[in-house]
C-alpha positions in Angstrom: 160.8 60.9 89.4 157.2 61.4 90.4 156.2 57.9 91.2 154.7 58.8 94.7 152.7 61.6 93.6 149.1 61.2 94.0 146.0 63.4 94.6 143.7 62.6 97.4 140.0 62.8 96.6 139.5 65.9 98.8 142.4 67.7 97.2 141.3 66.8 93.7 137.8 68.1 94.5 139.1 71.4 96.0 141.3 71.8 92.8 138.4 71.2 90.5 136.2 73.8 92.3 139.1 76.3 92.1 139.6 75.5 88.3 135.9 76.0 87.7 135.8 79.3 89.7 138.8 80.6 87.9 137.2 79.6 84.5 134.0 81.4 85.5 136.0 84.5 86.4 137.9 84.2 83.1 134.8 84.2 81.2 133.4 87.2 83.1 136.4 89.3 82.5 136.6 88.2 78.9 133.1 89.3 78.3 133.5 92.7 80.0 136.7 93.2 78.1 138.6 93.7 81.3 142.3 93.9 81.8 144.5 91.5 80.0 146.4 90.5 83.1 143.3 89.1 84.8 142.6 87.1 81.7 146.1 85.5 81.9 145.8 85.0 85.6 142.5 83.3 85.7 143.2 81.4 82.5 146.5 80.0 83.8 144.9 79.0 87.2 142.1 77.1 85.4 144.3 75.5 82.8 146.8 74.5 85.3 144.3 73.1 87.7 142.6 71.0 84.9 146.0 69.8 83.6 146.9 68.7 87.1 143.6 66.8 87.5 144.1 65.2 84.1 147.6 64.0 84.6 148.2 63.3 88.3 146.5 60.1 89.3 144.0 59.9 92.2 145.1 57.7 95.4 143.1 54.6 95.2 141.7 52.9 98.1 142.7 49.3 97.3 143.9 47.0 94.5 
């Protein structure tokens, strides 16, 4: 079903940076006891990005 699904290194890097920034914002909102909806938003973005990075393979250069 998803045999042709790969991440390029540039997309994987951008996704990693986005997940890190979302995790940082999650922690900042959590420490400030901010709105719950922001916790959910940043938490889901961070978790989703890291799950995609963990389970979608990178496109390789050879083999």
